[in-house]
C-alpha distance (Angstrom), angle and dihedral (degrees) to the residues before:
residue distance angle dihedral
M1 . . .
T2 3.80 . .
D3 3.80 89.9 .
T4 3.81 90.1 56.1
I5 3.80 91.8 48.9
A6 3.83 90.9 48.2
K7 3.81 91.2 50.9
L8 3.80 90.7 47.3
L9 3.81 92.1 50.5
R10 3.81 91.2 46.4
T11 3.80 90.8 50.5
A12 3.80 91.5 48.3
F13 3.82 90.4 49.1
V14 3.82 93.1 50.9
A15 3.81 91.0 45.6
G16 3.81 89.7 50.8
I17 3.80 91.9 51.0
A18 3.81 89.9 48.3
L19 3.81 90.4 50.5
V20 3.81 91.9 49.6
G21 3.82 89.3 49.3
M22 3.79 92.0 51.5
I23 3.80 90.8 49.2
M24 3.80 90.2 50.8
A25 3.82 90.6 49.4
A26 3.81 90.5 50.8
I27 3.81 90.7 50.8
L28 3.82 89.9 50.4
L29 3.80 91.8 50.4
A30 3.80 92.4 47.5
S31 3.81 93.5 48.5
T32 3.81 90.7 48.1
A33 3.80 90.5 51.5
V34 3.82 90.5 50.1
A35 3.82 91.1 49.1
L36 3.80 92.0 49.8
A37 3.80 90.4 47.8
I38 3.81 90.4 52.6
V39 3.82 91.7 49.4
Y40 3.81 90.1 47.9
V41 3.81 93.1 50.1
V42 3.81 92.3 47.1
A43 3.82 90.1 50.1
K44 3.80 90.5 50.3
L45 3.81 91.7 49.1
R46 3.80 90.0 51.6
G47 3.79 89.9 48.7
K48 3.79 95.0 -118.8
P49 3.78 126.0 122.1
F50 3.79 117.2 -113.0
V51 3.79 111.2 -131.2
A52 3.80 113.7 175.2
N53 3.81 93.7 -153.0
T54 3.80 92.4 55.5
Y55 3.79 91.8 46.0
W56 3.82 91.0 49.5
K57 3.82 93.8 49.5
R58 3.79 91.8 47.5
S59 3.80 93.4 50.4
Q60 3.81 92.3 46.0
T61 3.80 95.3 49.8
R62 3.79 89.7 46.4
W63 3.82 89.3 63.6
G64 3.80 95.5 39.6
F65 3.80 98.6 -106.5
G66 3.80 102.3 102.3
G67 3.74 133.5 87.0
N68 3.77 134.8 61.5
A69 3.80 134.0 -122.4
Q70 3.80 94.0 -83.7
E71 3.80 92.5 51.1
G72 3.81 89.3 48.2
A73 3.80 91.1 54.4
T74 3.79 92.6 51.6
A75 3.79 91.7 43.3
A76 3.82 90.4 57.8
A77 3.80 90.6 57.4
A78 3.80 93.0 44.6
P79 3.80 121.1 76.9
A80 3.79 114.3 -89.4
R81 3.77 114.4 -95.6
S82 3.75 124.5 -152.3
T83 3.77 114.3 -93.8
S84 3.75 133.7 175.6
G85 3.79 121.9 -82.8
Y86 3.78 90.8 -110.2
A87 3.80 92.1 54.7
N88 3.81 90.4 49.6
R89 3.80 91.2 51.6
M90 3.80 91.1 49.2
K91 3.82 93.1 50.4
R92 3.81 97.1 49.1
S93 3.78 108.9 108.4
D94 3.81 96.8 -174.3
I95 3.81 95.5 83.5
V96 3.81 105.6 114.6
D97 3.81 104.0 144.0
V98 3.78 111.2 112.6
E99 3.78 124.7 168.9
V100 3.78 121.3 -159.0
R101 3.78 123.8 -168.6
E102 3.76 124.4 -171.4
L103 3.76 116.7 -140.4
S104 3.76 114.1 -149.1
């Protein structure tokens, strides 16, 4: 009898966690939709088209994560443009110092 009650409580607990997770996912989706709607309206008010791919590439290159090998080859030939400090730190290839500590 107690085993059945324990299983029932465990099942109810897992179902409750799953329900809370689904509610959180729905809130995330709704807030993302609101944010995209705001960006779309602002783009329309400025008279510019909102293209998600362009926005994504611009935000990625701003932080130093965007671009592919072909863009990197053309960027080397082009004059250097000013980027943020974080992007400069990410692009430096001369970082070789690595410290390893063993925990015992």
